[in-house]
N, C-alpha and C positions, 0 to 999 in steps of 0.2 A: 504493499499499500504506500503510495507516495506521501511524503511528509508535507503537511500543510503549513504555510507560513504563519507566523504569530498573528499577523494582521487579520487572518481569517477568524481566529479565536477571539480576538479583541472585539469583534463585532457581535459576538454572541451575547444576548441579553442575560443579565443576572449573574455575570461572572466577575470574579476578582481580577482586576487588570493591573493595578498599580499599588505602590506602597500606601498611598492615601486610602485606597479601598481596604487594604488589610488593616490599617490603623483604626478603621471604624469598628472592628471587632472588640475594641476596648482593652487589648493587651499589647505590650510592646512589639514592634517589628524589629527583629534583631539583625536582619540582613535581607538583601535582594540579590539573588544569584542569577546572572545572565545565562542563557542557554549556551552549551558548549558540547563538542564531540570529544570524549576522552580518547586518549591514545590506546592502542591495543595493549591489554594487560594492565591498564592503569585506570584509576577512578578520578584522580585529581586533574583539573584542567591544566593544559600545558601553557608554555609561554605565549602561544598564539591566542590565548584567551585571558588577557591580563585582568579584565574586569571581574570575571568569575573567580579567578585565583585570589584576587585581592578581597573579594567578598567572603570567601572561605576563611581567609586569614583573620579578617575582622571578626567573624563569628567566633573563631577560636579565641581571640583576645577577649571577647565578651565573656566567654565561659570561664576564662582564667581570672576575671576580675574578683577581688576579695569577697565582694558581697554575694557573688554566685558560687565561688569556690567553697566558701564555708558551709553552704547549704545545697550545693549542686554537684555533689560527687557522683551521684547516680542520676542519669538523665534518660528519660523515655523520649524517643523520637517517633512521633506518629503523624497521621495526616487525617484530614476530614474524609477523604475518599481515596480509593486505590489509584495508583498511577501518578501521584504527585512528585515522586522522586525522593521519598523519605529515606529509602535504603542508601542511595547515593550520598545524601546529606550525612547520614549516620556514619557511613564508612569514612568519608573524608574528614569529618570532625574527629573521629577516633584516630585517624592517621596523623593529622596535624598536631593533636595533643601529644601523641607519642613522639613525633619529630621534635616537639618543643621540650622534651625531656621528662614528660610525665608518663607514669605507668598507666596504660589504658587497656580496658577489656571491651571488645565489641561483642554483644550478645545478640544472636539471631533469635528473637523471641516471637517471631511471626508464626503462629500456630498453623498457618496455611502452608508453610514450607516444611513442616514436620512430616517425615516419611511414615507411612502407615504399613504395618506388616500383618500378615495373618497369624492368628494364635498358633503356637506349637511349632514355629519354625526354628526354635532353638537359639535365637539371637536375643540378647538382652537389649533393653533400651539404651540409648546413648545421648550425649549432648545435653542441651537444655531440657529436653523431654525426659531424659533419664534421671536428671536431678529432681524433677518434679514428681516422678513416679516412684521415688525412693529406691531406685535400683542403682543409683550412684550416690555415694555418701558425701564425698568431698568435692566441692566445685573445682578445686585446682586440678584434679585428675581428669576433668573433662575438657580442659583448655587445650587449644591447639596453638603452637608457636608459629610466629611469622618471621620474615627476614629482619624485621625490627624487633630487637629483644624486648623493647618496652611495650610492644603491642601484641596482645593475645586475643584469640577468637574462641567463642563458645558457640558452636554450630547448633542449629535447631534440633538435630538428632533424629531419632526414630522412636516409634512407640507402637505397641500392640493394641489395636482397638481404636476407639474414637478419640479425637482431641477435644471434644466438647467439655467445657468446664476446666480445662487444663490449667488456665491462668487463675482459677479459683482454688488451686491446690493448697492444702494446709502447709505444705513444705515451702511454698513461695517465699514467705518472710525469711526463712532460714537461708534459702538460696541467695536472696538479695543481700542479706547481711554478710554471708560468706564471701560473695564476690567483692563487696565493698572493702573488705579487709585485705584483698589481694592487689588492689590497684588504687591509683589516685582518682581515676575516673572510670565509671562503668556506663557504657552507652547501650541502651536497650533498643534494638530495632524491632518495632512491633507492627502489627497490622493496623489498618485504619480504625478509628474509634468505633468500638463495638460495646456490647453490653458487658462483656467480661473483662474489658480493658481497665476500667477505673480502679479495680483492686490493685493492679500493678502500679498505677499512677499514684495511689496513696502511699504505697511502700517506697517508691522512688522519691528522690529529693525534689526534682523539677521535671516538667514536661515541655517539650518543644513540638510545635505543630507546624508541619510543612504544607504550604499552599502552592499550587501550581497556577502561575499567572495565565489568565485567559481560559482556564479549564476547570478550576474549582468554583463551584457555585457558592454564591454568598449565603444562601440558606443552609447549605451543608456545613460551611465553615461556622456559621452562627450556632448551629445545632451541636457541633463538636465541642465548641468552647463552652456552651451551656452544660453539656454532659460532664465535662471534666470539672467544671466549677461545682456542679452538684455533688461530685465525688470528692470534693475537697482536695483536688490535685493542685500541686504547686505549679501554676502556669508560668513558665519562664518567658514565653513569647512565641512569635511566629517567624517563619522564614519564607519569603516569597521566592519560589524556585522558577527557573526558566523565564525570568523576567526580561523584557526588552531592554536593550542597551540604550540608555538615554544620552544623547549627544547634546551638550549644552554649548551655546555660543561662548567664545572666549571672552573673558572680561576685558574691559578697556585697560590698556597698559598705560600707566602714568609715565610721561616723559621726564627723565631726570637729566639734570645738567652735569657737566664734567665736575663741577664743584661738589655736587651731591654724590656722584659716583665715587669720587676720590675719598670723600668722608666715610662712605660705607666700607670702602676697602680698608681704610685705616681703623675701622671700628669706632670712629668718633660719631657722636650724634649728628644727624643731618640738620643743618640750619636752613632757615628760609633764604631764598635767593637774594632778597633785598638786603638782609643783614650781612650776608657774605660779601656783597659788593661794597657796602658802607665800610666794613672792616678793611678791605683792601685799599679803599680811598683814604682811610685814616692813616694807614701805613705810608701811603704816598705823600700825604700832607706832612707827616713827620720828617720825611726825607727832604721835602722842600723847605722846611724850617731852617735847615743848614744853609740853604742857598740864601735865604733872607738875611742871615747874619753877614753875608758877604755882598749884600745888595749894593749896587752902584747905580748912579743915575747916568743913563746913556746920553749921548750928544743929542742936541735938539733935532727933532724930526725922527728920532729912533724910538722904537718900542721899549718901554721901561721893563725892568725885570719883573715887576708885579704883574704887568699885563701879560708877560710871557708865562708867568706862573699860572695865571688864571686860564690862559689858553691851553696850557699843558694839562691842567687838571680836567678841563672840559673834554679835551681829546682823549685822555686816559680813561675818563669815566665812560665815554662812549665805546672805547676799545675793550674795556673790561666787560661791559654788558654784552658786546657782540661775541666775545670769547665764551662767556658763561651761558 
């Protein structure tokens, strides 16, 4: 299926299109990530997408802020509806936190990705599902190492039977606490807001909602925010994903004179142009005072030294203004 341009979606009624639209949900908008095509085998945008990469770095800086770090070590990343790009946001957030020196665990807590097996196949549950079904005792034994020693993964795993009510498991609080002890940050990549999600959001420190520009309906986003608020979830904010790149006109550049440029290079405070000219003329007057001490009256018909001084000052004033 051919990809449709963003302008097509922007014309669909009732969609969240911009940061201003997302801000009307009543919670902070923590970032606006422009659309990009990741390189093969990578999730983070490359240098050819500087706006998207910078947006992810700013989002990571927000998470590291003291007010969030003290109460935001476990973060649930969800969305109002499927297809908003929450898994990409969760993976890139965990990756950048690890690259910044923090120990991070990315948990695939999306029950829709848990493999289901037939009873009696002889294989025990694994991953996140195995921890919730009490077949795995220690969370550390279920973690998968990555190329970055500070980043570990907890896959969704597999389970025998249905996944209904899995996120309501009595072991969930113990699993969340156990993961919190193993890392600085634990990122839970979960499914879109559903009935069984609020229990996990209450156990986690904060929740981040990913919205897709031009594709997430305003009513769906409003319903998701209301559901999480009713569950007493700590709403951290929203991220507007696949947002259009806004190109703003360059601001008017103030012209600076050589005097101002030189002052900036020297680290000296920049003074107004008129003051700089007057100070230069004051120095010139001081030099001319020496001439006045040797002033002599010229022969009749000749220009006196005072007249020459006045003419010189006028010429120098005009020359200095032209230079500056």
